[in-house]
C-alpha positions in Angstrom: -49.0 -25.1 40.5 -51.4 -22.1 40.1 -52.1 -20.5 36.6 -50.4 -17.4 37.7 -47.4 -19.2 39.0 -47.1 -21.3 35.8 -47.1 -18.1 33.8 -44.3 -16.5 35.9 -42.4 -19.6 35.6 -42.6 -19.8 31.6 -41.9 -16.1 31.2 -38.7 -16.3 33.4 -37.6 -19.4 31.4 -38.0 -17.7 28.0 -36.4 -14.5 29.0 -33.3 -16.2 30.6 -32.8 -18.4 27.5 -33.3 -15.5 25.1 -30.7 -13.4 27.1 -28.3 -16.4 27.1 -28.7 -16.8 23.3 -27.9 -13.1 22.7 -24.8 -13.2 24.6 -23.4 -16.1 22.7 -24.2 -14.4 19.5 -22.0 -11.2 20.5 -18.9 -13.4 21.7 -18.7 -15.8 18.6 -20.4 -13.8 15.9 -18.9 -14.5 12.4 -19.1 -10.9 11.5 -15.6 -9.7 10.2 -14.0 -7.2 12.5 -13.6 -3.8 11.1 -10.3 -3.8 8.9 -7.4 -1.7 10.3 -6.2 1.2 8.1 -2.5 1.2 7.4 -2.4 4.7 5.2 -2.4 7.9 7.5 -4.4 9.3 4.7 -7.3 6.8 5.0 -7.6 6.8 8.8 -11.4 7.6 8.7 -13.2 7.0 12.0 -14.2 3.2 12.2 -16.8 2.5 15.0 -15.3 -0.2 17.2 -16.8 -3.7 17.2 -19.6 -4.2 19.6 -18.4 -5.4 23.1 -20.5 -7.3 25.5 -20.7 -5.1 28.8 -19.0 -6.3 31.8 -21.3 -8.1 34.4 -21.6 -5.1 36.8 -22.5 -3.0 33.7 -24.9 -5.7 32.5 -26.6 -6.1 35.9 -27.5 -2.3 35.7 -29.4 -2.4 32.6 -33.1 -2.5 32.6 -33.2 -5.9 30.6 -30.9 -7.2 33.1 -33.1 -5.9 36.1 -36.2 -7.6 34.4 -34.3 -11.0 33.9 -33.0 -10.8 37.5 -36.5 -10.2 38.9 -38.2 -13.1 36.9 -35.2 -15.3 37.8 -36.0 -14.7 41.6 -39.6 -15.6 41.0 -38.4 -18.8 39.4 -36.2 -19.6 42.2 -39.3 -19.3 44.7 -41.8 -21.2 42.5 -39.5 -23.8 41.0 -39.3 -27.4 42.7 -36.2 -27.9 45.0 -34.7 -30.2 42.6 -35.1 -29.2 38.8 -34.2 -31.5 35.9 -33.6 -28.4 33.7 -29.9 -27.5 33.1 -29.0 -24.2 35.1 -29.1 -21.1 33.0 -25.5 -20.1 31.7 -24.0 -17.7 33.9 -24.1 -14.1 32.6 -20.3 -13.4 33.0 -19.3 -16.8 31.0 -17.2 -16.0 27.8 -16.4 -18.2 25.1 -12.8 -17.5 25.8 -13.1 -19.3 29.0 -13.4 -22.7 27.1 -10.3 -24.8 26.7 -8.2 -23.6 23.9 -8.3 -25.9 20.7 -5.0 -26.5 19.1 -3.9 -24.3 16.3 -5.3 -25.6 13.1 -3.0 -26.2 10.1 -4.7 -24.3 7.3 -5.0 -27.1 4.8 -2.7 -30.1 4.7 -0.3 -29.9 1.7 1.1 -33.6 1.9 4.4 -32.1 2.6 5.2 -32.8 6.2 8.1 -30.3 6.3 6.1 -27.5 4.7 3.1 -28.3 7.2 5.5 -28.0 10.2 6.8 -24.7 9.1 3.1 -23.4 8.5 2.1 -24.3 12.1 5.3 -22.4 13.3 4.7 -19.5 10.9 1.1 -19.2 12.0 2.2 -18.6 15.5 4.5 -15.9 14.4 1.9 -14.2 12.1 -0.8 -14.0 14.9 2.1 -12.6 17.3 2.8 -9.9 14.6 -1.1 -8.8 14.6 -2.4 -10.9 11.9 -5.8 -12.3 12.9 -6.4 -16.1 12.8 -9.6 -15.6 10.6 -7.2 -13.7 8.0 -4.3 -16.2 8.2 -6.5 -19.4 8.2 -8.6 -18.1 5.2 -5.8 -16.7 3.2 -3.4 -19.6 3.6 -5.9 -22.3 3.3 -4.7 -24.8 0.6 -1.2 -23.3 0.2 1.3 -25.8 -1.2 5.0 -25.3 -2.0 6.0 -24.8 -5.8 9.3 -26.1 -6.9 9.1 -23.8 -10.1 9.4 -20.9 -8.0 13.0 -21.9 -6.8 14.0 -22.8 -10.3 13.0 -19.1 -11.4 15.0 -17.5 -8.4 18.1 -19.2 -9.4 18.1 -17.9 -13.0 17.6 -14.2 -12.8 18.8 -12.4 -16.0 20.7 -9.6 -14.4 22.9 -12.1 -12.7 23.3 -14.7 -15.4 23.8 -12.7 -18.7 26.4 -10.4 -20.0 25.5 -7.0 -19.2 25.4 -6.0 -23.1 22.9 -8.9 -23.6 20.7 -7.6 -20.6 20.8 -4.1 -22.0 19.9 -5.4 -25.5 16.4 -6.5 -24.2 16.1 -4.0 -21.4 16.7 -1.0 -23.6 15.4 -2.3 -27.0 14.0 0.1 -29.6 10.5 -1.5 -29.1 10.7 -0.6 -25.3 12.0 3.0 -26.2 9.0 3.4 -28.7 6.5 2.2 -26.3 7.9 4.3 -23.5 7.5 7.4 -25.7 3.8 6.4 -26.3 3.3 6.0 -22.5 4.9 9.3 -21.9 2.4 11.0 -24.3 -0.7 9.0 -23.2 -0.1 9.8 -19.5 1.4 13.2 -19.9 -1.0 15.0 -17.5 -0.6 12.4 -14.7 3.1 12.1 -15.1 3.4 16.0 -14.9 1.4 15.8 -11.6 3.5 13.1 -10.2 6.8 14.9 -11.2 5.6 18.1 -9.6 4.5 16.4 -6.3 7.7 14.1 -5.8 10.4 15.8 -7.9 11.2 12.7 -9.8 11.5 13.0 -13.5 8.8 11.3 -15.6 11.1 9.5 -17.7 12.7 7.6 -14.9 9.2 6.7 -13.6 8.2 5.4 -17.0 11.6 3.6 -17.4 11.0 1.7 -14.1 7.4 0.8 -15.5 8.7 -0.3 -18.8 11.4 -2.7 -17.3 9.3 -4.1 -14.5 6.1 -4.8 -16.4 6.5 -3.7 -19.9 4.2 -0.7 -19.3 1.5 -2.9 -17.4 1.4 -5.8 -20.0 3.3 -8.2 -17.8 2.4 -7.7 -14.2 2.3 -11.3 -13.5 -0.3 -13.8 -12.7 1.4 -15.8 -9.9 -0.5 -16.1 -6.6 1.8 -14.2 -4.1 1.1 -16.1 -1.0 2.1 -19.7 -2.2 5.1 -18.0 -4.0 6.2 -16.4 -0.8 5.5 -19.4 1.3 7.7 -21.6 -1.1 10.6 -19.1 -0.9 10.2 -18.8 2.9 10.9 -22.5 3.4 13.5 -23.2 0.6 15.2 -19.9 -0.5 18.6 -18.9 0.9 16.8 -15.6 1.7 14.2 -17.4 3.9 13.8 -14.8 6.5 13.4 -12.0 4.0 10.5 -14.0 2.4 8.8 -14.6 5.7 8.9 -11.0 6.2 7.3 -10.3 2.7 4.6 -12.9 3.5 3.7 -11.2 6.8 3.6 -8.0 4.9 1.3 -9.6 2.3 -1.0 -10.8 5.1 -1.0 -7.2 6.4 -2.1 -6.0 3.0 -5.1 -8.5 2.9 -6.0 -7.6 6.4 -6.3 -4.0 5.6 -8.6 -4.8 2.9 -6.6 -3.2 0.0 -7.0 -6.7 -2.0 -8.1 -10.1 -1.2 -5.8 -13.3 -1.4 -7.3 -14.4 -4.7 -6.5 -11.2 -6.4 -3.2 -10.7 -4.9 -1.0 -11.7 -7.8 2.4 -10.8 -9.4 5.7 -12.0 -10.0 7.2 -15.3 -8.7 9.3 -13.5 -6.2 6.4 -11.7 -4.6 6.5 -8.6 -6.5 3.1 -6.9 -7.4 1.6 -4.4 -9.7 2.5 -2.1 -12.5 5.9 -1.4 -11.0 6.4 -4.5 -8.9 6.4 -3.6 -5.3 7.2 -6.2 -2.8 4.8 -6.3 0.2 6.9 -4.4 2.6 7.7 -1.6 0.2 3.8 -1.3 -0.6 3.3 -0.9 3.2 5.9 1.6 3.5 5.8 3.7 0.2 2.7 3.1 -1.6 0.5 6.2 -2.0 -3.3 6.8 -2.7 -2.6 9.4 -5.4 -6.3 10.4 -6.1 -7.4 10.0 -2.5 -10.2 7.4 -3.2 -9.4 5.5 -0.1 -7.2 2.7 -1.5 -3.5 2.2 -2.7 -4.4 0.2 -5.8 -1.5 -1.1 -7.7 -3.3 -4.2 -9.1 -5.9 -2.6 -11.5 -5.3 -1.7 -15.2 -5.2 2.0 -14.1 -1.6 2.7 -13.4 -1.9 5.9 -11.3 -1.1 4.5 -7.9 1.6 2.4 -9.1 3.5 5.3 -11.0 3.0 7.7 -8.1 4.1 5.0 -5.6 7.3 4.6 -7.6 8.2 8.2 -7.7 7.3 8.4 -3.9 9.7 5.5 -3.3 12.5 7.0 -5.4 12.0 10.5 -3.7 12.1 9.1 -0.2 15.5 7.3 -0.9 17.1 10.5 -1.9 16.5 11.0 -5.6 18.0 14.5 -6.6 16.0 16.2 -9.4 18.1 17.4 -12.3 21.2 15.2 -11.5 22.1 12.5 -13.9 22.2 8.9 -12.8 25.3 8.3 -14.8 27.4 9.8 -17.7 29.6 7.8 -20.3 33.0 9.3 -20.2 36.4 8.8 -21.7 39.6 8.3 -19.7 43.2 9.4 -20.8 45.7 6.7 -21.8 47.9 7.3 -18.7 44.8 6.8 -16.4 45.7 5.0 -13.1 43.5 1.8 -13.4 43.4 1.4 -9.6 40.9 4.5 -9.6 38.2 2.3 -10.9 35.2 2.1 -8.7 36.4 4.9 -6.4 34.3 8.0 -5.6 35.4 11.6 -6.0 33.9 15.0 -6.7 33.3 15.8 -10.4 36.0 18.5 -10.4 38.6 16.0 -9.4 37.7 13.5 -12.1 38.1 16.4 -14.6 41.3 17.2 -13.2 42.5 13.6 -13.6 41.6 13.8 -17.4 38.0 12.2 -17.4 35.9 13.7 -19.9 32.2 13.1 -21.1 31.6 11.2 -24.3 30.4 13.4 -27.2 26.9 14.5 -26.6 26.9 14.5 -22.9 28.2 17.0 -20.4 29.2 16.7 -16.6 27.5 18.6 -13.8 29.9 21.1 -12.1 29.5 19.5 -8.7 28.6 16.2 -7.2 30.3 13.1 -6.1 30.5 10.3 -8.8 32.0 6.8 -8.9 33.8 5.7 -12.0 32.4 2.3 -13.2 33.7 -0.2 -16.0 30.7 -2.5 -16.1 32.2 -4.6 -18.8 35.9 -4.1 -17.9 38.4 -1.9 -19.6 37.3 -3.0 -22.9 33.7 -1.5 -22.6 32.1 1.9 -21.6 33.2 3.9 -18.7 30.5 5.5 -16.8 30.5 8.1 -14.0 27.7 7.1 -11.7 26.1 9.7 -9.5 24.0 9.6 -6.4 20.8 8.9 -8.4 22.4 5.4 -9.6 22.5 4.3 -5.9 18.9 5.3 -5.3 17.8 3.2 -8.5 19.7 0.3 -6.8 17.5 0.5 -3.8 14.8 -0.6 -6.2 16.9 -3.5 -7.2 20.3 -4.0 -6.0 22.0 -4.9 -9.4 24.4 -2.7 -11.3 23.0 -3.9 -14.6 19.4 -3.0 -13.6 20.4 0.4 -12.4 22.2 1.1 -15.8 19.3 -0.1 -17.8 16.9 2.1 -15.8 19.1 5.1 -16.2 20.0 4.4 -19.9 16.3 3.9 -20.8 15.3 7.2 -19.2 18.0 9.0 -21.3 16.7 7.4 -24.4 13.2 8.3 -23.7 14.3 11.9 -23.6 16.1 11.3 -27.0 19.5 11.0 -25.5 22.2 8.9 -27.4 23.1 5.2 -27.0 26.5 4.3 -25.5 29.4 5.4 -27.7 32.0 2.9 -26.8 31.5 -0.9 -27.8 30.7 -3.6 -25.5 33.2 -6.7 -25.7 30.7 -8.9 -27.4 33.3 -11.4 -28.4 33.8 -12.4 -24.6 32.2 -15.6 -23.6 30.1 -15.4 -20.4 31.2 -17.9 -17.8 29.0 -21.1 -17.3 27.3 -21.6 -14.1 30.0 -24.1 -12.9 32.7 -21.6 -14.0 31.0 -18.9 -11.8 31.1 -21.1 -8.9 34.7 -22.0 -9.4 35.4 -18.1 -9.5 33.6 -17.7 -6.3 35.8 -20.7 -4.8 39.0 -19.1 -6.0 37.7 -15.9 -4.2 36.8 -17.7 -1.0 40.1 -19.4 -0.7 42.0 -16.1 -1.1 39.7 -14.6 1.6 37.9 -12.0 -0.5 34.5 -13.8 -0.7 32.4 -15.1 2.1 28.9 -15.4 0.5 27.2 -18.5 -1.0 28.9 -20.6 -3.8 26.0 -20.3 -6.1 27.1 -18.9 -9.4 25.2 -15.7 -9.0 27.4 -12.7 -9.9 26.0 -10.1 -7.5 27.4 -7.1 -5.6 29.3 -9.4 -3.2 31.0 -11.3 -5.9 31.8 -8.2 -7.8 33.3 -6.6 -4.7 35.4 -9.6 -4.1 36.7 -9.7 -7.7 37.8 -6.1 -7.3 39.7 -6.9 -4.2 41.2 -9.9 -5.7 42.3 -7.8 -9.0 43.8 -5.1 -6.8 45.7 -7.5 -4.9 47.1 -9.3 -8.2 48.2 -6.1 -9.8 45.3 -5.9 -12.2 42.8 -2.9 -12.9 40.1 -3.5 -10.2 37.3 -3.1 -12.6 35.2 -6.0 -11.1 34.8 -7.4 -14.7 34.3 -11.3 -14.7 35.6 -12.9 -17.7 37.1 -16.3 -19.0 40.5 -14.5 -19.0 40.1 -13.7 -15.2 39.0 -17.1 -14.3 42.1 -18.6 -16.2 44.4 -16.2 -14.2 43.0 -17.3 -10.9 43.9 -21.0 -11.9 47.4 -20.3 -12.3 
């Protein structure tokens, strides 16, 4: 072989090898893909990831022409039977290789959990979560039995309402809330002006959800949601939240190690669950992130106001007003809704220190039965329940907001001599309701909205005031 021929052969070999290496680096580059933006306010132009040109396009480039010419020279000068492997075809892509089985991101040692995780990975990728994000975020995830124990003992379901309110609207919380109103006066004024939700309500949510940012939770969210997704009676809900959490991570708002919050998956100063964050969280200052995890509560407080406004908050309307009822009042009107004017005609009057609006629909509530306070609850009460669907929670938020604006406490006394039912007794109550055809939920001892509605139906059917109040006297009546 002449010197010139040898030189041409060497040049062609080096050029083809370099071209093949460059193509492989584009196809399997470890560089992360540009993150998607979920917030319309943050949709800055992001250049697409570099893509390898198609074979026809690649052949038209000067570099491809040079490679082709040198390859032709190589074909003319090389021996008929070469021991060197053929150059990788220009159109070959990494995706053409046989697909490897989907990996399990870490082995937990729990066969049931690992099987669920494999199935969930398939669903997550189908929902748009990238394999890189899923495998990185879910690596080493293991179930946590303590999470399930926490779910079974939520205070608004297992404590009498007066005990819950004693803690939720304590004097210490009122004092701290007033300090927060003063410290963040300017910010809260801006939020109220933009969303139409009174600042005292926003601060009440902040106070009840995280004690004004002091107790935001340090539980890693992904393991908590994964545990609830395989074991909770609301497994579908928690799988949806886990997909939402992965979307947040994929968007780049926070990474998995800093995504912490409560045992139930709520995050930040005002405890947003992932799907609510994706739908309602706002970037109030326009800095490019909806940051509810930092010590600065700005985005959390604004997001809470945005959430309540979107669900129909009516500025200037009360959440509820404590009232008195006449002695001849028909008890079957409990938990029914009427216009304020009609309630007035029926003899319902505001307790001292309060006044009723002239118009608006309201529901008459007896949260502790006929022996406790009576409340006319308005539309804003139902809006608060969209944040947490428990009457006790909504009453606590509304009452704390009233106290923050120097409103009075409840006038009527709570029946503190009533003994709350034990969990077995609450389960027995649900069994009686189920046998009577009023309840078709789980027999779990959790007195939520479904159980209370069933209690009211049973009371009405058995000639009692349908106030929905669960007591030992009610259970003993059911046992007869």
